[in-house]
PyMOL Python script that loads the backbone (N, CA, C, O; Angstrom):
from pymol import cmd

cmd.read_pdbstr("""\
ATOM      1  N   MET A   1       0.844  -1.168   0.000  1.00  0.00           N
ATOM      2  CA  MET A   1       0.000   0.000   0.000  1.00  0.00           C
ATOM      3  C   MET A   1       0.897   1.241   0.000  1.00  0.00           C
ATOM      4  O   MET A   1       1.928   1.256   0.671  1.00  0.00           O
ATOM      5  N   LEU A   2       0.525   2.242  -0.720  1.00  0.00           N
ATOM      6  CA  LEU A   2       1.348   3.433  -0.881  1.00  0.00           C
ATOM      7  C   LEU A   2       1.430   4.273   0.390  1.00  0.00           C
ATOM      8  O   LEU A   2       2.495   4.815   0.686  1.00  0.00           O
ATOM      9  N   LEU A   3       0.358   4.399   1.140  1.00  0.00           N
ATOM     10  CA  LEU A   3       0.342   5.264   2.311  1.00  0.00           C
ATOM     11  C   LEU A   3       0.782   4.563   3.591  1.00  0.00           C
ATOM     12  O   LEU A   3       0.724   5.157   4.668  1.00  0.00           O
ATOM     13  N   GLN A   4       1.218   3.316   3.492  1.00  0.00           N
ATOM     14  CA  GLN A   4       1.639   2.593   4.678  1.00  0.00           C
ATOM     15  C   GLN A   4       2.990   3.106   5.158  1.00  0.00           C
ATOM     16  O   GLN A   4       3.899   3.305   4.353  1.00  0.00           O
ATOM     17  N   SER A   5       3.126   3.320   6.458  1.00  0.00           N
ATOM     18  CA  SER A   5       4.371   3.816   7.022  1.00  0.00           C
ATOM     19  C   SER A   5       5.449   2.749   6.990  1.00  0.00           C
ATOM     20  O   SER A   5       5.181   1.563   7.183  1.00  0.00           O
ATOM     21  N   ALA A   6       6.647   3.184   6.749  1.00  0.00           N
ATOM     22  CA  ALA A   6       7.787   2.284   6.820  1.00  0.00           C
ATOM     23  C   ALA A   6       8.196   2.135   8.282  1.00  0.00           C
ATOM     24  O   ALA A   6       7.940   3.043   9.073  1.00  0.00           O
ATOM     25  N   PRO A   7       8.814   1.036   8.665  1.00  0.00           N
ATOM     26  CA  PRO A   7       9.169   0.833  10.071  1.00  0.00           C
ATOM     27  C   PRO A   7      10.264   1.774  10.568  1.00  0.00           C
ATOM     28  O   PRO A   7      10.470   1.876  11.777  1.00  0.00           O
ATOM     29  N   TYR A   8      10.962   2.454   9.689  1.00  0.00           N
ATOM     30  CA  TYR A   8      12.065   3.330  10.093  1.00  0.00           C
ATOM     31  C   TYR A   8      11.655   4.799  10.169  1.00  0.00           C
ATOM     32  O   TYR A   8      12.523   5.663  10.289  1.00  0.00           O
ATOM     33  N   THR A   9      10.374   5.104  10.104  1.00  0.00           N
ATOM     34  CA  THR A   9       9.946   6.495  10.169  1.00  0.00           C
ATOM     35  C   THR A   9      10.052   7.020  11.592  1.00  0.00           C
ATOM     36  O   THR A   9      10.159   6.251  12.547  1.00  0.00           O
ATOM     37  N   LEU A  10      10.020   8.319  11.716  1.00  0.00           N
ATOM     38  CA  LEU A  10      10.098   8.952  13.026  1.00  0.00           C
ATOM     39  C   LEU A  10       8.817   8.710  13.806  1.00  0.00           C
ATOM     40  O   LEU A  10       7.751   8.551  13.212  1.00  0.00           O
ATOM     41  N   PRO A  11       8.908   8.680  15.141  1.00  0.00           N
ATOM     42  CA  PRO A  11       7.674   8.504  15.927  1.00  0.00           C
ATOM     43  C   PRO A  11       6.740   9.706  15.748  1.00  0.00           C
ATOM     44  O   PRO A  11       7.205  10.832  15.575  1.00  0.00           O
ATOM     45  N   LEU A  12       5.464   9.473  15.790  1.00  0.00           N
ATOM     46  CA  LEU A  12       4.402  10.475  15.639  1.00  0.00           C
ATOM     47  C   LEU A  12       4.343  11.076  14.241  1.00  0.00           C
ATOM     48  O   LEU A  12       3.627  12.055  14.030  1.00  0.00           O
ATOM     49  N   VAL A  13       5.073  10.519  13.285  1.00  0.00           N
ATOM     50  CA  VAL A  13       5.042  11.015  11.912  1.00  0.00           C
ATOM     51  C   VAL A  13       4.468   9.899  11.048  1.00  0.00           C
ATOM     52  O   VAL A  13       5.134   8.901  10.772  1.00  0.00           O
ATOM     53  N   GLY A  14       3.236  10.084  10.632  1.00  0.00           N
ATOM     54  CA  GLY A  14       2.591   9.093   9.797  1.00  0.00           C
ATOM     55  C   GLY A  14       2.317   9.656   8.420  1.00  0.00           C
ATOM     56  O   GLY A  14       2.741  10.768   8.105  1.00  0.00           O
ATOM     57  N   PRO A  15       1.618   8.906   7.603  1.00  0.00           N
ATOM     58  CA  PRO A  15       1.318   9.385   6.252  1.00  0.00           C
ATOM     59  C   PRO A  15       0.454  10.637   6.250  1.00  0.00           C
ATOM     60  O   PRO A  15       0.518  11.424   5.306  1.00  0.00           O
ATOM     61  N   GLY A  16      -0.352  10.838   7.285  1.00  0.00           N
ATOM     62  CA  GLY A  16      -1.181  12.034   7.365  1.00  0.00           C
ATOM     63  C   GLY A  16      -0.357  13.306   7.507  1.00  0.00           C
ATOM     64  O   GLY A  16      -0.740  14.361   7.002  1.00  0.00           O
ATOM     65  N   THR A  17       0.767  13.203   8.189  1.00  0.00           N
ATOM     66  CA  THR A  17       1.642  14.362   8.358  1.00  0.00           C
ATOM     67  C   THR A  17       2.189  14.809   7.012  1.00  0.00           C
ATOM     68  O   THR A  17       2.211  16.001   6.709  1.00  0.00           O
ATOM     69  N   TYR A  18       2.623  13.863   6.217  1.00  0.00           N
ATOM     70  CA  TYR A  18       3.136  14.202   4.887  1.00  0.00           C
ATOM     71  C   TYR A  18       2.025  14.768   4.008  1.00  0.00           C
ATOM     72  O   TYR A  18       2.258  15.683   3.218  1.00  0.00           O
ATOM     73  N   LEU A  19       0.836  14.231   4.143  1.00  0.00           N
ATOM     74  CA  LEU A  19      -0.301  14.729   3.375  1.00  0.00           C
ATOM     75  C   LEU A  19      -0.619  16.170   3.752  1.00  0.00           C
ATOM     76  O   LEU A  19      -0.830  17.010   2.878  1.00  0.00           O
ATOM     77  N   ILE A  20      -0.653  16.457   5.047  1.00  0.00           N
ATOM     78  CA  ILE A  20      -0.987  17.813   5.497  1.00  0.00           C
ATOM     79  C   ILE A  20       0.088  18.798   5.082  1.00  0.00           C
ATOM     80  O   ILE A  20      -0.222  19.838   4.501  1.00  0.00           O
ATOM     81  N   PHE A  21       1.365  18.488   5.372  1.00  0.00           N
ATOM     82  CA  PHE A  21       2.430  19.431   5.073  1.00  0.00           C
ATOM     83  C   PHE A  21       2.746  19.514   3.583  1.00  0.00           C
ATOM     84  O   PHE A  21       3.243  20.539   3.116  1.00  0.00           O
ATOM     85  N   GLY A  22       2.469  18.468   2.842  1.00  0.00           N
ATOM     86  CA  GLY A  22       2.813  18.472   1.422  1.00  0.00           C
ATOM     87  C   GLY A  22       1.722  18.977   0.509  1.00  0.00           C
ATOM     88  O   GLY A  22       2.008  19.682  -0.459  1.00  0.00           O
ATOM     89  N   ILE A  23       0.480  18.636   0.790  1.00  0.00           N
ATOM     90  CA  ILE A  23      -0.602  18.960  -0.144  1.00  0.00           C
ATOM     91  C   ILE A  23      -1.548  20.015   0.423  1.00  0.00           C
ATOM     92  O   ILE A  23      -1.843  21.008  -0.243  1.00  0.00           O
ATOM     93  N   VAL A  24      -2.023  19.804   1.649  1.00  0.00           N
ATOM     94  CA  VAL A  24      -3.021  20.708   2.215  1.00  0.00           C
ATOM     95  C   VAL A  24      -2.436  22.102   2.437  1.00  0.00           C
ATOM     96  O   VAL A  24      -3.128  23.100   2.234  1.00  0.00           O
ATOM     97  N   LEU A  25      -1.180  22.180   2.849  1.00  0.00           N
ATOM     98  CA  LEU A  25      -0.563  23.477   3.123  1.00  0.00           C
ATOM     99  C   LEU A  25       0.097  24.106   1.896  1.00  0.00           C
ATOM    100  O   LEU A  25       0.770  25.129   2.025  1.00  0.00           O
ATOM    101  N   LEU A  26      -0.075  23.530   0.734  1.00  0.00           N
ATOM    102  CA  LEU A  26       0.505  24.100  -0.478  1.00  0.00           C
ATOM    103  C   LEU A  26       0.052  25.544  -0.720  1.00  0.00           C
ATOM    104  O   LEU A  26       0.893  26.368  -1.081  1.00  0.00           O
ATOM    105  N   PRO A  27      -1.227  25.901  -0.542  1.00  0.00           N
ATOM    106  CA  PRO A  27      -1.599  27.313  -0.696  1.00  0.00           C
ATOM    107  C   PRO A  27      -0.886  28.243   0.292  1.00  0.00           C
ATOM    108  O   PRO A  27      -0.593  29.392  -0.037  1.00  0.00           O
ATOM    109  N   VAL A  28      -0.610  27.746   1.494  1.00  0.00           N
ATOM    110  CA  VAL A  28       0.122  28.561   2.469  1.00  0.00           C
ATOM    111  C   VAL A  28       1.550  28.788   1.990  1.00  0.00           C
ATOM    112  O   VAL A  28       2.077  29.893   2.118  1.00  0.00           O
ATOM    113  N   TYR A  29       2.181  27.754   1.441  1.00  0.00           N
ATOM    114  CA  TYR A  29       3.536  27.907   0.903  1.00  0.00           C
ATOM    115  C   TYR A  29       3.555  28.916  -0.240  1.00  0.00           C
ATOM    116  O   TYR A  29       4.469  29.736  -0.333  1.00  0.00           O
ATOM    117  N   ILE A  30       2.569  28.859  -1.092  1.00  0.00           N
ATOM    118  CA  ILE A  30       2.480  29.813  -2.210  1.00  0.00           C
ATOM    119  C   ILE A  30       2.285  31.225  -1.672  1.00  0.00           C
ATOM    120  O   ILE A  30       2.883  32.173  -2.181  1.00  0.00           O
ATOM    121  N   MET A  31       1.449  31.369  -0.642  1.00  0.00           N
ATOM    122  CA  MET A  31       1.230  32.678  -0.045  1.00  0.00           C
ATOM    123  C   MET A  31       2.515  33.226   0.563  1.00  0.00           C
ATOM    124  O   MET A  31       2.816  34.408   0.400  1.00  0.00           O
ATOM    125  N   LEU A  32       3.273  32.392   1.255  1.00  0.00           N
ATOM    126  CA  LEU A  32       4.536  32.836   1.831  1.00  0.00           C
ATOM    127  C   LEU A  32       5.529  33.253   0.749  1.00  0.00           C
ATOM    128  O   LEU A  32       6.229  34.256   0.898  1.00  0.00           O
ATOM    129  N   ALA A  33       5.589  32.496  -0.323  1.00  0.00           N
ATOM    130  CA  ALA A  33       6.481  32.864  -1.430  1.00  0.00           C
ATOM    131  C   ALA A  33       6.052  34.196  -2.049  1.00  0.00           C
ATOM    132  O   ALA A  33       6.900  35.000  -2.438  1.00  0.00           O
ATOM    133  N   ALA A  34       4.750  34.431  -2.140  1.00  0.00           N
ATOM    134  CA  ALA A  34       4.258  35.694  -2.686  1.00  0.00           C
ATOM    135  C   ALA A  34       4.579  36.858  -1.758  1.00  0.00           C
ATOM    136  O   ALA A  34       4.884  37.957  -2.222  1.00  0.00           O
ATOM    137  N   TRP A  35       4.512  36.622  -0.442  1.00  0.00           N
ATOM    138  CA  TRP A  35       4.847  37.681   0.506  1.00  0.00           C
ATOM    139  C   TRP A  35       6.287  38.140   0.337  1.00  0.00           C
ATOM    140  O   TRP A  35       6.575  39.336   0.382  1.00  0.00           O
ATOM    141  N   TYR A  36       7.187  37.184   0.144  1.00  0.00           N
ATOM    142  CA  TYR A  36       8.612  37.534   0.071  1.00  0.00           C
ATOM    143  C   TYR A  36       9.084  37.832  -1.342  1.00  0.00           C
ATOM    144  O   TYR A  36      10.057  38.565  -1.521  1.00  0.00           O
ATOM    145  N   GLY A  37       8.427  37.289  -2.336  1.00  0.00           N
ATOM    146  CA  GLY A  37       8.873  37.484  -3.707  1.00  0.00           C
ATOM    147  C   GLY A  37       8.095  38.523  -4.484  1.00  0.00           C
ATOM    148  O   GLY A  37       8.542  38.984  -5.534  1.00  0.00           O
ATOM    149  N   GLY A  38       6.938  38.891  -3.977  1.00  0.00           N
ATOM    150  CA  GLY A  38       6.084  39.826  -4.699  1.00  0.00           C
ATOM    151  C   GLY A  38       6.504  41.270  -4.512  1.00  0.00           C
ATOM    152  O   GLY A  38       7.355  41.595  -3.683  1.00  0.00           O
ATOM    153  N   GLU A  39       5.893  42.111  -5.292  1.00  0.00           N
ATOM    154  CA  GLU A  39       6.146  43.550  -5.190  1.00  0.00           C
ATOM    155  C   GLU A  39       4.842  44.246  -4.840  1.00  0.00           C
ATOM    156  O   GLU A  39       3.812  43.815  -5.360  1.00  0.00           O
ATOM    157  N   PRO A  40       4.786  45.255  -4.028  1.00  0.00           N
ATOM    158  CA  PRO A  40       5.876  45.755  -3.202  1.00  0.00           C
ATOM    159  C   PRO A  40       6.133  44.808  -2.036  1.00  0.00           C
ATOM    160  O   PRO A  40       5.202  44.202  -1.504  1.00  0.00           O
ATOM    161  N   SER A  41       7.370  44.686  -1.648  1.00  0.00           N
ATOM    162  CA  SER A  41       7.762  43.770  -0.591  1.00  0.00           C
ATOM    163  C   SER A  41       7.957  44.535   0.717  1.00  0.00           C
ATOM    164  O   SER A  41       8.790  45.437   0.801  1.00  0.00           O
ATOM    165  N   ASP A  42       7.197  44.171   1.714  1.00  0.00           N
ATOM    166  CA  ASP A  42       7.313  44.785   3.033  1.00  0.00           C
ATOM    167  C   ASP A  42       7.745  43.696   4.009  1.00  0.00           C
ATOM    168  O   ASP A  42       6.935  42.871   4.431  1.00  0.00           O
ATOM    169  N   ARG A  43       9.010  43.700   4.358  1.00  0.00           N
ATOM    170  CA  ARG A  43       9.581  42.611   5.152  1.00  0.00           C
ATOM    171  C   ARG A  43       8.950  42.519   6.547  1.00  0.00           C
ATOM    172  O   ARG A  43       8.715  41.413   7.034  1.00  0.00           O
ATOM    173  N   SER A  44       8.673  43.640   7.193  1.00  0.00           N
ATOM    174  CA  SER A  44       8.124  43.569   8.547  1.00  0.00           C
ATOM    175  C   SER A  44       6.712  42.982   8.550  1.00  0.00           C
ATOM    176  O   SER A  44       6.362  42.215   9.448  1.00  0.00           O
ATOM    177  N   THR A  45       5.911  43.331   7.568  1.00  0.00           N
ATOM    178  CA  THR A  45       4.565  42.760   7.471  1.00  0.00           C
ATOM    179  C   THR A  45       4.630  41.273   7.146  1.00  0.00           C
ATOM    180  O   THR A  45       3.849  40.484   7.678  1.00  0.00           O
ATOM    181  N   ALA A  46       5.557  40.890   6.275  1.00  0.00           N
ATOM    182  CA  ALA A  46       5.713  39.478   5.931  1.00  0.00           C
ATOM    183  C   ALA A  46       6.154  38.670   7.150  1.00  0.00           C
ATOM    184  O   ALA A  46       5.640  37.575   7.380  1.00  0.00           O
ATOM    185  N   LEU A  47       7.091  39.189   7.927  1.00  0.00           N
ATOM    186  CA  LEU A  47       7.533  38.480   9.128  1.00  0.00           C
ATOM    187  C   LEU A  47       6.416  38.382  10.158  1.00  0.00           C
ATOM    188  O   LEU A  47       6.294  37.368  10.845  1.00  0.00           O
ATOM    189  N   LEU A  48       5.609  39.417  10.271  1.00  0.00           N
ATOM    190  CA  LEU A  48       4.469  39.372  11.183  1.00  0.00           C
ATOM    191  C   LEU A  48       3.473  38.294  10.739  1.00  0.00           C
ATOM    192  O   LEU A  48       2.939  37.559  11.570  1.00  0.00           O
ATOM    193  N   GLY A  49       3.230  38.205   9.444  1.00  0.00           N
ATOM    194  CA  GLY A  49       2.337  37.173   8.926  1.00  0.00           C
ATOM    195  C   GLY A  49       2.872  35.781   9.171  1.00  0.00           C
ATOM    196  O   GLY A  49       2.115  34.879   9.532  1.00  0.00           O
ATOM    197  N   VAL A  50       4.172  35.592   8.979  1.00  0.00           N
ATOM    198  CA  VAL A  50       4.784  34.286   9.239  1.00  0.00           C
ATOM    199  C   VAL A  50       4.698  33.948  10.723  1.00  0.00           C
ATOM    200  O   VAL A  50       4.445  32.798  11.081  1.00  0.00           O
ATOM    201  N   ALA A  51       4.903  34.928  11.579  1.00  0.00           N
ATOM    202  CA  ALA A  51       4.794  34.683  13.021  1.00  0.00           C
ATOM    203  C   ALA A  51       3.369  34.275  13.395  1.00  0.00           C
ATOM    204  O   ALA A  51       3.178  33.364  14.200  1.00  0.00           O
ATOM    205  N   TYR A  52       2.375  34.939  12.820  1.00  0.00           N
ATOM    206  CA  TYR A  52       0.984  34.558  13.081  1.00  0.00           C
ATOM    207  C   TYR A  52       0.702  33.134  12.599  1.00  0.00           C
ATOM    208  O   TYR A  52       0.066  32.354  13.308  1.00  0.00           O
ATOM    209  N   LEU A  53       1.167  32.797  11.411  1.00  0.00           N
ATOM    210  CA  LEU A  53       0.950  31.439  10.892  1.00  0.00           C
ATOM    211  C   LEU A  53       1.655  30.392  11.743  1.00  0.00           C
ATOM    212  O   LEU A  53       1.084  29.338  12.026  1.00  0.00           O
ATOM    213  N   ALA A  54       2.880  30.668  12.150  1.00  0.00           N
ATOM    214  CA  ALA A  54       3.614  29.721  12.990  1.00  0.00           C
ATOM    215  C   ALA A  54       2.928  29.568  14.350  1.00  0.00           C
ATOM    216  O   ALA A  54       2.823  28.459  14.874  1.00  0.00           O
ATOM    217  N   GLY A  55       2.466  30.673  14.915  1.00  0.00           N
ATOM    218  CA  GLY A  55       1.769  30.603  16.193  1.00  0.00           C
ATOM    219  C   GLY A  55       0.467  29.838  16.100  1.00  0.00           C
ATOM    220  O   GLY A  55       0.160  29.018  16.966  1.00  0.00           O
ATOM    221  N   LEU A  56      -0.300  30.101  15.059  1.00  0.00           N
ATOM    222  CA  LEU A  56      -1.559  29.392  14.860  1.00  0.00           C
ATOM    223  C   LEU A  56      -1.325  27.894  14.667  1.00  0.00           C
ATOM    224  O   LEU A  56      -2.040  27.071  15.238  1.00  0.00           O
ATOM    225  N   THR A  57      -0.336  27.551  13.871  1.00  0.00           N
ATOM    226  CA  THR A  57      -0.008  26.142  13.640  1.00  0.00           C
ATOM    227  C   THR A  57       0.417  25.466  14.932  1.00  0.00           C
ATOM    228  O   THR A  57       0.005  24.340  15.210  1.00  0.00           O
ATOM    229  N   THR A  58       1.233  26.141  15.716  1.00  0.00           N
ATOM    230  CA  THR A  58       1.693  25.576  16.983  1.00  0.00           C
ATOM    231  C   THR A  58       0.531  25.354  17.947  1.00  0.00           C
ATOM    232  O   THR A  58       0.454  24.316  18.604  1.00  0.00           O
ATOM    233  N   VAL A  59      -0.362  26.320  18.029  1.00  0.00           N
ATOM    234  CA  VAL A  59      -1.510  26.185  18.928  1.00  0.00           C
ATOM    235  C   VAL A  59      -2.418  25.041  18.473  1.00  0.00           C
ATOM    236  O   VAL A  59      -2.876  24.250  19.298  1.00  0.00           O
ATOM    237  N   LEU A  60      -2.678  24.949  17.179  1.00  0.00           N
ATOM    238  CA  LEU A  60      -3.562  23.889  16.678  1.00  0.00           C
ATOM    239  C   LEU A  60      -2.941  22.512  16.876  1.00  0.00           C
ATOM    240  O   LEU A  60      -3.601  21.605  17.382  1.00  0.00           O
ATOM    241  N   TRP A  61      -1.679  22.345  16.484  1.00  0.00           N
ATOM    242  CA  TRP A  61      -1.031  21.041  16.618  1.00  0.00           C
ATOM    243  C   TRP A  61      -0.820  20.689  18.079  1.00  0.00           C
ATOM    244  O   TRP A  61      -0.969  19.528  18.461  1.00  0.00           O
ATOM    245  N   GLY A  62      -0.476  21.670  18.903  1.00  0.00           N
ATOM    246  CA  GLY A  62      -0.305  21.405  20.335  1.00  0.00           C
ATOM    247  C   GLY A  62      -1.616  20.988  20.990  1.00  0.00           C
ATOM    248  O   GLY A  62      -1.649  20.060  21.799  1.00  0.00           O
ATOM    249  N   GLY A  63      -2.695  21.680  20.636  1.00  0.00           N
ATOM    250  CA  GLY A  63      -4.005  21.314  21.173  1.00  0.00           C
ATOM    251  C   GLY A  63      -4.446  19.922  20.745  1.00  0.00           C
ATOM    252  O   GLY A  63      -4.998  19.162  21.541  1.00  0.00           O
ATOM    253  N   LEU A  64      -4.200  19.598  19.494  1.00  0.00           N
ATOM    254  CA  LEU A  64      -4.543  18.256  19.013  1.00  0.00           C
ATOM    255  C   LEU A  64      -3.703  17.190  19.707  1.00  0.00           C
ATOM    256  O   LEU A  64      -4.200  16.107  20.014  1.00  0.00           O
ATOM    257  N   PHE A  65      -2.432  17.494  19.954  1.00  0.00           N
ATOM    258  CA  PHE A  65      -1.571  16.536  20.656  1.00  0.00           C
ATOM    259  C   PHE A  65      -2.074  16.300  22.077  1.00  0.00           C
ATOM    260  O   PHE A  65      -2.151  15.157  22.529  1.00  0.00           O
ATOM    261  N   VAL A  66      -2.416  17.380  22.781  1.00  0.00           N
ATOM    262  CA  VAL A  66      -2.929  17.248  24.146  1.00  0.00           C
ATOM    263  C   VAL A  66      -4.236  16.463  24.149  1.00  0.00           C
ATOM    264  O   VAL A  66      -4.423  15.581  24.987  1.00  0.00           O
ATOM    265  N   ALA A  67      -5.139  16.772  23.225  1.00  0.00           N
ATOM    266  CA  ALA A  67      -6.405  16.039  23.146  1.00  0.00           C
ATOM    267  C   ALA A  67      -6.160  14.558  22.860  1.00  0.00           C
ATOM    268  O   ALA A  67      -6.836  13.695  23.421  1.00  0.00           O
ATOM    269  N   THR A  68      -5.201  14.264  21.992  1.00  0.00           N
ATOM    270  CA  THR A  68      -4.872  12.869  21.677  1.00  0.00           C
ATOM    271  C   THR A  68      -4.335  12.146  22.902  1.00  0.00           C
ATOM    272  O   THR A  68      -4.693  10.994  23.146  1.00  0.00           O
ATOM    273  N   MET A  69      -3.481  12.808  23.676  1.00  0.00           N
ATOM    274  CA  MET A  69      -2.938  12.173  24.876  1.00  0.00           C
ATOM    275  C   MET A  69      -4.015  11.960  25.933  1.00  0.00           C
ATOM    276  O   MET A  69      -4.003  10.943  26.627  1.00  0.00           O
ATOM    277  N   VAL A  70      -4.947  12.904  26.067  1.00  0.00           N
ATOM    278  CA  VAL A  70      -6.049  12.729  27.016  1.00  0.00           C
ATOM    279  C   VAL A  70      -6.903  11.528  26.611  1.00  0.00           C
ATOM    280  O   VAL A  70      -7.265  10.708  27.454  1.00  0.00           O
ATOM    281  N   ILE A  71      -7.221  11.429  25.329  1.00  0.00           N
ATOM    282  CA  ILE A  71      -8.005  10.290  24.856  1.00  0.00           C
ATOM    283  C   ILE A  71      -7.246   8.993  25.070  1.00  0.00           C
ATOM    284  O   ILE A  71      -7.831   7.986  25.470  1.00  0.00           O
ATOM    285  N   LYS A  72      -5.934   9.012  24.803  1.00  0.00           N
ATOM    286  CA  LYS A  72      -5.134   7.789  24.979  1.00  0.00           C
ATOM    287  C   LYS A  72      -5.160   7.320  26.426  1.00  0.00           C
ATOM    288  O   LYS A  72      -5.383   6.138  26.687  1.00  0.00           O
ATOM    289  N   PHE A  73      -4.936   8.227  27.366  1.00  0.00           N
ATOM    290  CA  PHE A  73      -4.881   7.827  28.768  1.00  0.00           C
ATOM    291  C   PHE A  73      -6.263   7.548  29.348  1.00  0.00           C
ATOM    292  O   PHE A  73      -6.392   6.750  30.276  1.00  0.00           O
ATOM    293  N   ALA A  74      -7.288   8.191  28.816  1.00  0.00           N
ATOM    294  CA  ALA A  74      -8.642   7.978  29.339  1.00  0.00           C
ATOM    295  C   ALA A  74      -9.264   6.672  28.855  1.00  0.00           C
ATOM    296  O   ALA A  74     -10.026   6.036  29.583  1.00  0.00           O
ATOM    297  N   PHE A  75      -8.939   6.272  27.623  1.00  0.00           N
ATOM    298  CA  PHE A  75      -9.641   5.128  27.048  1.00  0.00           C
ATOM    299  C   PHE A  75      -8.755   3.921  26.740  1.00  0.00           C
ATOM    300  O   PHE A  75      -9.274   2.845  26.444  1.00  0.00           O
ATOM    301  N   PHE A  76      -7.448   4.074  26.803  1.00  0.00           N
ATOM    302  CA  PHE A  76      -6.591   2.932  26.440  1.00  0.00           C
ATOM    303  C   PHE A  76      -5.662   2.579  27.547  1.00  0.00           C
ATOM    304  O   PHE A  76      -4.871   1.645  27.415  1.00  0.00           O
TER     305      PHE A  76
END
""", "prot")
cmd.dss("prot")
cmd.show_as("cartoon", "prot")
cmd.util.cbc("prot")
cmd.orient("prot")
């Protein structure tokens, strides 16, 4: 099967991680490239946008991790 994880992959990194970072976030990557490569280029606004995106991603992934651990310890 194509999406099956290999035994040598990193822990907590499954095929869904590659799907999210590779395909789902492609518009975000394009947006970041446009921020830095487009004209007019405002570096401080671009860095602020990247900080917001990084913060939002961290909060979402951190919250999902905590929820996953609560479910794991509560039910398994």
